[in-house]
N, C-alpha and C positions, 0 to 999 in steps of 0.2 A: 486676514484670510479666513474664510469660513471652513470649518472642519466638516468633512463628509464621512460619516461612519460606514464601515463595511464589516459585517459580521461574518468572520471566516472560521470555519471548523476544520480541524486537522486531525486525521486518524492518529490515535495515541501511539501506534506502533511505528509511525514514520519518524525517522531520526531527524532531529533539528538540523543536522548537517545537510540533509537533502533539501530543505526548504528555506534556509536562512538567506540564501542569495535571492530567491524569489521574493521574499518579504522585503528585503532591502531594495530590490529593483522597483517594487510597487510603490514604496514610500519615496523613492527618488523621483520616479516618473510622475507620481501624483502627490504633490507636496501637501495638499489639503486632506489627504486620506487619513482617517483615524481608524486603525485596525482594532477590532474587538475580537480577540482570539479565544478559541476554546478547543479542548481536545476531548475526544470520545471514541467509542468503537465505530467501525464503518457503518454498521446497521443503525446505530443511534444517529450518526451524522446524516445518513440518507433520510431517515424519518424526520429529523429536524429541518432538513433542506426542503422536503416536500410539504412540511407544515408551515413553511416560510419563517421559521424561527432563525434560520441562517440564510445568508444570501449567496455564499460560496462555500463549498466543502471540498476538501482534498482527502479522498479515500479510495480504497480498492475493494471490490467484491469479486474476485476471480471466479469465473464460471457463471456469473449472473448477468442477465441482460441489463443494459442501461435503461432506466425508466424513461419513457418517451416524453415525460413532462419536464425533463432536464436537458441541458446541453452539456455534453461531456467532451473533454479534450484530454488526450494523453499528455502527461507532464514528463514522465521518465519511465524507462524500463528498469526492472529490478530482477536480479537473479536470486532465486531462493535455493538453499541447499537442504537436502535431507540426508539423514544417515540411516542406512538400512543394514540388516544382517546379511552376511555373505550369501545366505540361501534364499533371500527375497527375490521375487520375480523380476525386480528392476535392478538387482545388484550389478549386473554386467552391462548395463546400458549407460551411456554417458549423458545423453540429453534426451528429453522427451517433453511433450506438452503437458500442461497442468492437468488436463482432463484424464491423464493416465492415473492420477491419484484419487479420482472419484471412488468413493466407497472404501477407501483405505482407512484403517484406524491409525490415529497418530496422537502424539503428545505435543501440544502446542506450548512452546516456551518463548517468552519475550526476553529480549536482551541476553540471548545465549552467546556463549563464547565460541568463536570459530577456531577450534583446536582439532587437529586430526585425531581420529581414533587410533588406539594402539594397533600395530600390525596384526591382521587376521581377525579383528574384532568388528569390523564394519568398514564402510567406505562412504565418502561424500559423493553425492550425485547432484547435478544441477538441473533444475526444472525451469524452462523458459515460461515466463508469464506472458500470456497472449495479450497483445495490446488491444485496448478498446478503441475503435476508431469511429464510433458513431457519435 
């Protein structure tokens, strides 16, 4: 059987748990598929995809338009949580669109632990990521 290579880039912050079933299904459905995986940031993946260094990329750039040179499909929805001080303008809201966070300063942490803050020190909020449907 001839092997058919497929260069697939995956955003480094996506948990392997989220995509292991997808990769297994691809290899089961297409027996001759030889996956060549790499991980990188979303912006690097998009650049590599547009430069044709990758054939497929799994990444998210919330708030940015899909480049018309690509074909985008939503794979899954993800909830994000933020912790804010009790006095923050979003502290008493339960859910809101991601665009509400535009221009907010934040600390980006990868692989953070989902532990509740001590009582009175802040609270978790959930932001819905808007699906890209184009």
